[in-house]
C-alpha positions in Angstrom: -11.9 -11.5 19.1 -11.0 -14.6 20.1 -10.8 -17.4 23.2 -9.1 -20.3 21.9 -9.1 -22.4 19.0 -11.8 -21.9 16.9 -14.4 -20.4 19.5 -14.3 -17.3 18.3 -15.8 -13.6 19.0 -16.7 -14.1 22.3 -18.6 -11.0 24.1 -15.2 -11.5 26.5 -13.1 -11.4 23.5 -11.7 -8.3 24.1 -9.2 -10.0 26.9 -7.4 -11.5 24.1 -6.7 -8.7 21.7 -4.5 -5.8 21.7 -5.0 -1.9 19.9 -3.3 1.0 19.2 -4.5 4.8 18.7 -2.2 5.1 15.5 -3.7 5.9 12.6 -2.2 6.7 8.8 -4.0 9.5 8.0 -7.0 11.4 8.5 -9.1 10.7 5.8 -10.1 6.7 5.8 -12.6 5.4 8.4 -10.7 4.4 11.4 -12.1 2.0 13.9 -11.5 3.5 17.2 -12.2 2.2 20.9 -15.3 4.4 21.4 -17.0 2.8 18.2 -17.2 -0.5 20.3 -17.5 -2.1 23.4 -17.4 -0.1 26.5 -13.7 -0.2 28.3 -14.9 -0.6 31.9 -12.8 -3.7 31.7 -9.6 -2.8 30.3 -10.6 -4.2 27.2 -9.2 -3.3 23.6 -11.3 -2.1 21.3 -13.0 -5.1 19.2 -10.8 -5.9 16.0 -13.1 -6.6 13.0 -10.3 -8.9 11.4 -10.7 -10.1 8.2 -8.8 -13.3 8.7 -10.6 -16.7 8.8 -13.6 -15.6 7.1 -15.8 -19.3 7.4 -14.2 -19.5 10.8 -16.1 -23.0 11.2 -19.4 -21.1 10.1 -21.7 -21.8 7.4 -21.9 -19.9 4.2 -25.1 -17.8 5.7 -23.0 -16.7 8.2 -20.9 -14.4 5.9 -21.1 -10.9 5.0 -24.0 -9.0 2.9 -23.6 -5.6 1.2 -24.2 -2.8 3.8 -27.0 -0.3 2.9 -28.7 2.6 5.3 -31.1 2.3 7.6 -34.6 3.4 6.4 -35.6 7.0 6.2 -38.7 8.6 8.7 -40.5 8.5 5.6 -40.7 5.2 5.3 -41.3 4.5 9.4 -44.3 2.2 10.1 -44.6 1.7 6.2 -44.3 -2.4 5.7 -40.5 -2.4 3.9 -39.3 -4.3 0.9 -35.9 -5.8 1.7 -34.1 -7.1 -1.0 -31.2 -9.8 -0.3 -28.2 -7.5 -1.1 -29.6 -5.3 2.0 -28.6 -7.2 4.5 -26.1 -5.4 6.5 -23.6 -7.3 8.9 -22.7 -6.4 12.4 -19.6 -4.6 11.5 -21.8 -2.6 9.4 -24.5 -1.5 11.5 -24.1 -0.5 15.0 -27.8 -1.2 15.7 -27.6 -4.4 14.8 -24.6 -5.6 16.6 -26.7 -4.6 19.7 -29.9 -5.7 18.3 -27.8 -9.0 18.2 -26.0 -9.1 21.3 -28.7 -8.6 22.9 -30.9 -11.3 21.7 -27.5 -13.5 22.8 -28.5 -12.6 26.4 -32.5 -12.5 25.7 -31.5 -16.0 24.2 -29.8 -17.3 27.6 -32.4 -15.5 29.8 -35.0 -17.7 28.0 -33.3 -20.8 28.1 -31.9 -20.7 32.0 -36.1 -19.9 32.4 -36.6 -23.1 30.4 -34.3 -25.3 31.5 -32.7 -25.0 34.9 -30.0 -27.0 34.9 -28.5 -25.1 31.8 -25.3 -23.0 32.6 -24.3 -20.5 30.3 -20.7 -19.7 28.9 -20.0 -17.4 26.1 -22.8 -15.3 23.7 -21.8 -13.0 20.9 -22.6 -11.7 18.2 -21.2 -12.4 14.6 -21.9 -11.1 11.2 -25.6 -11.6 10.7 -26.6 -12.9 14.0 -25.6 -14.3 17.4 -24.6 -17.5 19.4 -24.8 -18.8 22.8 -22.8 -21.6 24.2 -25.1 -24.0 26.9 -23.9 -27.1 29.1 -27.3 -28.7 29.2 -27.7 -32.2 29.8 -30.4 -33.1 27.5 -29.7 -32.8 23.6 -31.9 -29.8 22.2 -34.5 -30.0 19.3 -36.3 -28.2 16.8 -39.3 -28.5 19.0 -36.9 -26.7 22.0 -35.8 -24.0 19.5 -39.4 -23.0 19.1 -39.9 -23.0 22.5 -37.1 -20.9 23.5 -38.1 -18.3 21.0 -41.8 -17.6 22.1 -40.1 -17.3 25.6 -37.5 -14.8 24.1 -40.6 -13.1 22.2 -42.4 -12.8 26.0 -38.8 -11.4 27.1 -39.2 -8.3 24.4 -42.4 -7.9 25.1 -42.1 -7.2 28.6 -39.5 -4.1 27.9 -37.0 -4.7 30.5 -34.3 -2.6 30.9 -30.7 -3.4 30.3 -28.6 -1.9 32.7 -24.7 -2.1 33.2 -22.8 -2.4 36.5 -19.5 -1.9 37.7 -18.5 -3.8 40.4 -15.1 -5.1 41.5 -13.6 -8.9 41.0 -14.5 -10.2 44.7 -18.0 -8.7 44.2 -18.4 -10.4 40.9 -17.2 -13.8 41.8 -19.2 -14.0 45.0 -22.1 -13.6 42.9 -21.4 -16.2 40.2 -20.0 -18.5 42.9 -23.8 -17.8 44.5 -25.3 -18.9 41.2 -23.0 -21.9 40.8 -21.7 -21.1 37.6 -18.6 -22.6 37.1 -17.8 -21.3 33.2 -18.4 -17.7 34.3 -15.9 -18.2 36.8 -13.5 -19.1 34.5 -13.9 -16.4 32.5 -13.7 -13.6 35.5 -11.0 -15.7 36.2 -8.9 -15.0 33.0 -10.1 -11.4 33.4 -8.4 -10.9 36.4 -5.1 -13.1 35.5 -4.9 -10.6 32.6 -5.7 -7.5 34.7 -5.6 -7.9 38.2 -6.7 -4.5 38.8 -10.0 -4.8 36.2 -13.2 -3.2 37.1 -15.6 -5.9 36.1 -19.0 -4.8 33.8 -22.1 -6.7 34.5 -25.4 -6.2 32.4 -28.6 -6.8 33.7 -32.0 -7.7 31.6 -34.7 -6.0 34.5 -33.9 -4.1 37.9 -32.3 -6.6 40.1 -35.5 -6.2 42.3 -37.4 -7.5 39.3 -38.9 -11.0 39.5 -37.6 -11.7 35.9 -34.5 -10.2 36.4 -31.6 -12.2 34.5 -27.4 -10.8 34.8 -24.0 -11.5 32.8 -20.7 -10.9 32.5 -20.0 -8.7 29.6 -18.8 -5.5 27.9 -21.7 -4.5 26.0 -22.7 -2.8 24.2 -26.7 -3.7 24.1 -30.0 -2.0 23.6 -31.5 0.3 25.5 -34.3 -2.0 26.8 -35.5 -5.5 25.2 -38.8 -3.7 23.8 -36.4 -2.1 21.6 -36.2 -5.6 19.3 -38.6 -6.5 16.7 -40.9 -8.9 18.3 -40.5 -10.5 14.6 -37.3 -9.6 13.9 -35.6 -12.7 15.0 -35.4 -16.1 14.1 -33.3 -19.4 16.4 -31.7 -21.4 12.9 -30.0 -24.3 14.6 -27.8 -26.3 17.1 -24.4 -27.3 16.8 -22.0 -29.1 18.9 -19.0 -26.8 20.4 -15.9 -27.4 23.1 -15.8 -25.1 25.8 -12.5 -22.6 24.7 -12.8 -24.6 21.5 -10.6 -27.5 23.5 -11.5 -30.9 22.2 -10.6 -32.3 26.0 -12.8 -30.1 27.3 -16.6 -30.2 27.8 -18.8 -30.6 25.0 -21.2 -27.7 24.9 -24.5 -27.1 22.9 -24.6 -23.9 20.5 -27.4 -22.4 19.7 -27.4 -20.0 16.3 -29.9 -17.3 15.7 -30.2 -14.4 13.1 -31.7 -10.9 14.0 -32.7 -8.1 11.9 -34.2 -4.7 12.7 -37.5 -5.7 11.2 -39.4 -8.7 10.1 -38.8 -7.5 6.4 -35.1 -7.7 7.1 -35.6 -11.2 8.2 -37.5 -12.3 5.3 -34.8 -11.4 3.1 -32.2 -13.0 5.1 -34.3 -16.1 4.8 -34.8 -15.6 1.3 -31.0 -15.0 0.8 -30.3 -18.4 2.6 -32.5 -20.3 0.2 -30.6 -18.8 -2.4 -27.1 -19.7 -0.8 -28.4 -23.1 -0.4 -29.1 -23.6 -3.7 -25.6 -22.0 -4.6 -23.7 -24.3 -1.9 -20.5 -25.4 -3.7 -20.5 -28.8 -2.4 -24.2 -29.7 -4.0 -23.3 -28.4 -7.4 -20.4 -30.2 -7.0 -21.9 -33.3 -6.6 -24.7 -32.2 -9.4 -21.8 -31.5 -12.1 -19.0 -33.7 -10.9 -16.4 -30.9 -10.2 -15.0 -32.6 -7.2 -15.2 -34.6 -4.0 -13.8 -34.8 -1.1 -13.3 -39.0 -0.4 -13.6 -39.7 3.6 -12.2 -43.2 3.3 -9.2 -41.2 2.0 -9.0 -38.6 4.6 -11.0 -35.9 5.5 -10.3 -32.1 3.9 -8.6 -33.5 0.8 -10.3 -33.0 -2.6 -10.2 -35.1 -5.6 -10.6 -33.3 -8.8 -12.9 -34.9 -11.3 -12.8 -34.1 -14.6 -15.0 -31.3 -15.0 -13.8 -29.3 -11.8 -10.1 -30.2 -13.2 -10.8 -28.3 -16.7 -12.1 -25.6 -14.9 -8.9 -25.4 -12.4 -6.8 -25.7 -15.4 -8.6 -22.9 -17.6 -8.3 -20.9 -13.8 -4.7 -21.4 -13.6 -3.8 -21.0 -17.1 -5.1 -17.1 -17.2 -3.4 -16.9 -14.2 0.3 -17.9 -14.9 0.0 -15.9 -18.5 -1.3 -13.2 -16.6 1.5 -13.1 -14.4 4.3 -13.4 -17.2 3.0 -10.5 -19.0 3.2 -8.4 -15.8 7.1 -9.6 -15.2 7.1 -12.5 -12.6 8.8 -15.5 -12.8 7.3 -18.7 -12.2 8.9 -21.3 -10.3 8.1 -24.2 -7.9 9.0 -25.7 -4.8 9.0 -29.0 -2.9 6.2 -30.6 -0.8 8.8 -31.1 2.2 11.5 -29.6 3.6 13.6 -30.6 6.8 12.4 -29.5 10.4 15.6 -26.9 10.5 14.0 -24.4 7.5 10.6 -24.2 9.5 12.4 -23.5 12.6 14.6 -20.8 11.1 11.3 -19.3 9.6 9.6 -19.2 13.1 6.5 -21.7 11.8 7.8 -24.1 14.0 7.8 -21.7 17.0 4.7 -20.0 16.2 2.4 -21.9 13.5 3.4 -25.8 14.8 -0.5 -26.7 16.0 -1.5 -26.0 12.3 1.7 -28.1 10.8 1.3 -31.9 10.6 3.9 -34.0 12.5 7.4 -34.4 11.5 8.6 -37.7 9.6 11.7 -39.1 9.2 13.9 -39.5 6.5 17.0 -41.2 7.0 17.9 -40.0 10.4 16.7 -36.5 9.4 13.5 -35.0 10.3 11.6 -33.5 7.3 8.1 -31.3 7.3 5.3 -31.3 4.8 5.0 -27.2 3.7 2.3 -24.9 5.6 3.6 -22.4 3.5 5.4 -21.7 0.4 7.4 -18.4 2.0 10.9 -19.9 3.0 11.3 -21.8 -0.8 11.2 -18.4 -2.1 13.5 -17.0 0.0 15.6 -19.8 -0.2 15.8 -19.4 -4.4 16.2 -15.9 -3.8 19.4 -16.7 -1.5 21.0 -19.1 -4.2 22.2 -16.4 -6.3 24.1 -13.1 -4.9 22.0 -10.5 -5.7 22.8 -6.4 -6.7 20.5 -3.9 -6.1 20.0 -3.8 -9.8 18.8 -7.1 -10.1 15.5 -5.8 -7.7 12.6 -5.6 -7.7 12.5 -9.8 -7.8 9.4 -11.0 -8.5 8.7 -15.3 -7.6 4.9 -16.5 -8.4 4.4 -20.1 -7.5 0.7 -22.5 -7.5 2.1 -24.4 -4.4 0.1 -26.8 -2.6 0.5 -26.8 1.1 -0.7 -28.7 4.2 -2.2 -27.5 7.2 -3.8 -29.1 9.9 -7.8 -28.3 10.8 -10.4 -30.1 13.3 -12.7 -32.3 11.8 -15.5 -30.3 12.9 -14.3 -27.0 11.1 -13.7 -28.0 7.6 -16.2 -27.3 5.2 -16.3 -28.0 1.4 -13.7 -26.5 -0.5 -13.7 -23.5 2.2 -11.6 -24.9 4.3 -9.4 -28.1 3.7 -6.2 -29.8 4.9 -4.4 -29.8 1.8 -4.8 -26.6 -0.9 -3.0 -24.5 -3.5 -2.0 -21.0 -3.0 -1.8 -18.6 -5.9 1.7 -17.5 -3.6 3.9 -14.6 -4.9 6.5 -12.9 -2.9 8.5 -9.5 -4.2 11.9 -8.6 -2.5 12.5 -5.1 -3.6 14.4 -1.9 -2.1 13.0 0.4 -0.3 12.2 2.9 -2.8 10.0 0.7 -4.8 8.0 -0.9 -2.0 4.4 2.0 -3.0 5.5 0.9 -6.6 5.0 -2.4 -6.2 2.4 -2.5 -4.2 0.5 -0.4 -7.0 1.1 -2.9 -9.3 0.0 -5.9 -7.0 -3.2 -3.9 -6.5 -3.6 -3.3 -10.1 -3.3 -6.9 -11.3 -5.7 -8.0 -8.1 -8.3 -5.7 -9.9 -7.6 -7.1 -13.4 -8.1 -10.7 -11.8 -10.8 -10.5 -10.3 -12.9 -8.4 -12.4 -12.2 -11.0 -15.5 -14.4 -13.2 -13.1 -16.8 -10.7 -12.7 -15.8 -9.2 -9.0 -15.7 -5.4 -9.2 -17.0 -4.5 -5.6 -14.5 -4.5 -3.1 -14.1 -4.4 0.6 -10.5 -3.1 1.6 -9.5 -2.9 4.9 -5.5 -1.4 5.7 -4.3 -3.2 9.2 -1.2 -1.4 11.0 1.2 -2.2 13.6 0.0 -4.3 16.5 1.2 -3.9 19.9 3.6 -6.7 20.0 5.9 -6.2 16.9 9.0 -7.0 15.5 11.3 -4.1 13.2 12.1 -0.5 14.6 9.9 2.7 13.7 11.1 3.5 10.7 10.4 0.3 8.9 7.0 0.7 9.9 6.7 4.1 8.9 8.0 3.1 5.9 5.6 0.0 5.2 2.7 1.7 6.7 2.8 4.8 4.3 3.6 2.8 1.2 0.4 0.8 1.5 -1.5 4.2 1.9 0.0 5.7 -1.1 -0.8 2.6 -3.5 -4.0 2.3 -2.1 -4.7 6.5 -2.8 -3.1 6.4 -6.1 -5.2 3.6 -6.9 -8.0 5.6 -5.8 -9.8 2.6 -3.8 -11.4 3.7 -0.4 -10.6 1.9 2.7 -10.3 1.3 6.2 -7.8 1.4 8.9 -7.8 -1.5 11.1 -5.9 0.1 14.1 -3.3 -2.6 15.4 -4.4 -5.3 13.2 -1.6 -6.0 11.2 0.7 -9.2 11.5 3.7 -8.9 14.3 6.2 -8.6 11.2 4.3 -6.2 9.3 1.5 -4.6 7.9 -1.0 -5.1 5.2 -4.4 -5.1 2.9 -7.0 -7.4 2.8 -9.3 -6.8 -0.1 -12.9 -9.1 0.2 -15.0 -9.3 -3.0 -19.1 -8.9 -2.9 -20.9 -11.8 -4.5 -24.1 -12.2 -7.4 -26.0 -12.0 -4.2 -24.1 -9.7 -2.1 -21.9 -12.0 0.1 -18.4 -10.8 0.9 -15.7 -12.9 0.7 -12.2 -12.6 1.8 -9.6 -13.6 -0.9 -6.8 -11.2 -2.0 -3.7 -10.2 1.0 -0.8 -8.5 0.6 1.6 -8.1 3.6 4.9 -6.4 4.1 7.4 -8.4 6.3 10.2 -7.7 7.9 10.8 -10.8 9.8 11.9 -13.0 7.3 14.6 -11.6 5.7 15.8 -11.4 9.0 15.8 -14.3 10.2 17.0 -15.6 7.1 19.6 -13.0 6.5 18.4 -12.5 3.1 20.9 -9.4 1.4 21.7 -7.5 -1.5 24.8 -5.1 -2.7 23.7 -1.8 -2.8 25.1 1.2 -4.9 27.8 1.8 -2.3 29.2 -1.9 -2.2 27.3 -2.8 0.9 25.0 -4.9 2.2 21.1 -4.5 2.7 18.2 -6.6 4.0 15.5 -6.8 1.0 11.6 -5.9 1.5 9.8 -8.7 1.3 6.2 -8.3 0.1 3.6 -11.4 0.3 0.6 -11.7 -2.0 -2.1 -13.9 -3.0 -5.0 -12.7 -5.3 -7.1 -16.2 -4.8 -6.0 -17.5 -1.4 -6.4 -20.8 -2.4 -7.2 -22.1 -5.8 -9.4 -24.7 -3.7 -11.5 -21.7 -1.7 -11.7 -19.4 -4.8 -13.1 -22.3 -6.9 -16.2 -22.4 -4.5 -16.4 -19.0 -4.7 -17.1 -19.3 -8.2 -19.1 -22.2 -8.4 -21.4 -20.3 -6.0 -21.3 -16.9 -7.8 -22.1 -18.6 -11.1 -24.4 -21.0 -9.4 -22.7 -23.4 -11.0 -23.5 -22.2 -14.4 -20.0 -21.1 -15.5 -19.4 -18.5 -18.5 -18.1 -19.9 -21.4 -14.5 -19.8 -21.5 -14.3 -21.3 -17.6 -17.4 -24.0 -18.6 -15.8 -27.4 -18.2 -17.7 -28.1 -21.9 -18.2 -25.4 -23.7 -20.7 -26.8 -26.6 -22.6 -29.9 -26.9 -24.8 -31.0 -29.7 -27.5 -33.2 -29.4 -28.2 -35.5 -32.6 -32.0 -36.4 -33.4 -31.1 -39.6 -34.8 -28.0 -41.8 -35.6 -28.5 -40.5 -39.4 -27.1 -37.0 -38.8 -24.1 -38.6 -36.7 -21.5 -37.8 -39.1 -22.2 -34.2 -39.6 -22.2 -34.1 -36.1 -18.8 -35.6 -36.0 -17.6 -33.4 -38.5 -18.8 -30.4 -37.0 -17.2 -31.4 -33.2 -13.6 -31.7 -35.0 -13.9 -28.5 -36.6 -14.8 -27.1 -33.1 -11.9 -29.2 -31.2 -9.4 -28.1 -33.6 -10.1 -24.1 -33.2 -9.5 -24.9 -29.1 -13.1 -25.3 -28.6 -14.6 -28.3 -25.8 -17.3 -29.6 -27.4 -19.2 -33.4 -27.4 -21.9 -35.1 -28.8 -24.3 -36.8 -26.7 -27.4 -38.7 -28.2 -28.9 -42.0 -27.0 -32.2 -40.7 -25.6 -35.1 -38.5 -26.3 -34.4 -35.3 -27.6 -36.5 -33.6 -24.4 -34.4 -35.8 -22.1 -31.1 -34.7 -23.6 -32.2 -31.2 -23.4 -33.4 -31.5 -20.2 -29.8 -33.1 -19.2 -27.9 -30.1 -21.0 -29.9 -27.8 -18.8 -29.0 -29.6 -15.4 -25.5 -29.5 -16.4 -25.0 -26.0 -17.1 -23.8 -26.5 -20.5 -23.8 -22.8 -22.1 -24.2 -23.7 -25.2 -26.5 -26.5 -27.1 -26.4 -27.2 -30.6 -29.7 -29.5 -32.0 -28.8 -31.2 -35.0 -31.4 -32.9 -37.2 -32.1 -33.4 -40.7 -33.0 -30.0 -41.3 -29.8 -28.9 -39.8 -27.2 -31.3 -41.8 -29.1 -30.1 -45.2 -28.3 -26.0 -44.5 -25.0 -26.8 -42.7 -26.4 -25.0 -39.5 -27.3 -25.9 -36.0 -29.9 -25.1 -34.1 -28.7 -22.9 -31.0 -29.9 -23.1 -27.7 -27.9 -21.2 -24.4 -28.3 -22.4 -21.2 -31.4 -20.7 -19.5 -33.5 -21.9 -22.3 -32.5 -19.2 -24.8 -33.3 -20.2 -28.3 -30.9 -18.4 -31.1 -32.7 -20.6 -34.0 -30.7 -22.2 -36.7 -26.8 -20.5 -37.4 -24.1 -21.4 -39.9 -21.2 -23.5 -38.2 -18.9 -20.9 -38.6 -20.8 -18.3 -37.0 -21.6 -20.5 -33.8 -17.7 -21.1 -33.9 -16.5 -17.6 -34.1 -19.3 -16.8 -31.5 -18.0 -19.0 -29.3 -14.4 -18.1 -29.7 -15.0 -14.5 -28.9 -16.9 -15.2 -25.7 -13.3 -17.3 -24.9 -11.0 -14.7 -25.8 -13.2 -11.9 -24.2 -14.0 -13.5 -21.0 -17.4 -12.5 -21.7 -20.7 -13.8 -22.3 -22.1 -15.3 -25.6 -22.4 -12.9 -28.2 -26.1 -12.7 -29.1 
């Protein structure tokens, strides 16, 4: 759902989406038009796109694992809810209705308390809701508490949610009567799109009730306010937002809230927030000296410090080695190109708002690259191609640059310069399913190495507006489904959710505390081969266009690094840790032995260091804070016995160990990319 810019998930966002009733096969779960908002406005169904996972929101509004609702046997009993038991709005229709209804109840409460407040949009989001208000005075924490108390009074009143259908003329009359300019603009956009649309209004309370309130809305909602647990919702924060995401328009105040079926769920959510705050990669990035974003140099530009750069180096080396094993060729491409290239690709016309301004070079215009794809196409076209040459697989860790508004950037999750783990496969039509299956296997091998083994998979099909003939789309969608079926992965079909140039597979991973993150994408493309007139010679000596597959596994190095940091809470496993072994000498007398061990470890490819100059308790404490996986204490006894006193991160004492045994265990942990063997 989208209004404009970064203002997303409006209850009127259906105005700007499209859908179809096509499906690939009956077995996947299909998001149908009957599963979400009522169709009385002529809206398309809510499109649960997995793009823009953060979309300007914070990490606590990301997805968590779905769980079954409490059984009737436990009804009425106090529930114990874990941090993994927190469904998103996508995963629970009940919670979607509760959250959407809470948005309306909050708007009603605000307009009761602040007589000059004007409402705009108020959608549900992943784990809550928000509403944007035009209010003269800045809202405070005290105001949020007051608004919540008023919401609780409305909930206790058990007022019904009543749906009403009216003409556009009648809706306009009522809006003008209330002097609500934002509602009027929303109505006008509906009518502009669908002149004959029937307008739906949702009331809280009957029209003749003294506490009556209403808003334009397509639903859905709970039956009455009393269906919401009075202790199951909370208001979280106030943020600035521009009307329709346009910085030139009115600045509004956005109130974020969260809502759950019970107070127990709310408590579990608050516990998850606390845990997530401890894992915040921005906080850990500073504490562990991994990276920084220097505002003096420019927002959204990442400076990789030695510790973070080492982790990145290990990740990239693993990625490159695995791709070479799977038949990919590594390539490098320029950071800029003539604007004509981006005009041919279509990016200049369709993606210009996300691109930086052009630069003049000897009277020609050049463009910082926002994508790597056209460069790989150019490499393909550099030589004549035969059907015998295909498939051709090109992989690149290519840095791209995209414009992001300052208010939308968020640590490593949303930046202006980032490195995509990009790859493109050029293949024959009858090779598509096999190549997609190979990509799925590679995705699993990469992600599982980092400990991500639980996935959520969506197959997005042809949208209403698309390029290419029916034969291409049938082949493309069928090939993606065939590959997923052969892999044995369950998936959902997002009808009409593909790009205009081809269908795609999106893969989300689940982290250590149950949050889901969009990472891997596999996309078929009909558009670029046609735009660049790509071709190969087939067996009949005629020219044909290859099928192009775009794919990324991490999405971007920066974002995946942020996810990894939060998943491990900064305690990277041995193979990834920037420093794998730290030796703590008791005194200077043991330094020669420490230097001897250090040389041996480094010669074996182990990242090791010696750190002294303080009391042993302080050294141990500092090593714990630095999350060093293996700490070795060296005293007189260890020197005499040629051993090391080994301690693992987390205060796990292994005791005295010969240096050869320690080295073997570290090497095994690195080779197996697993835990330190105890």
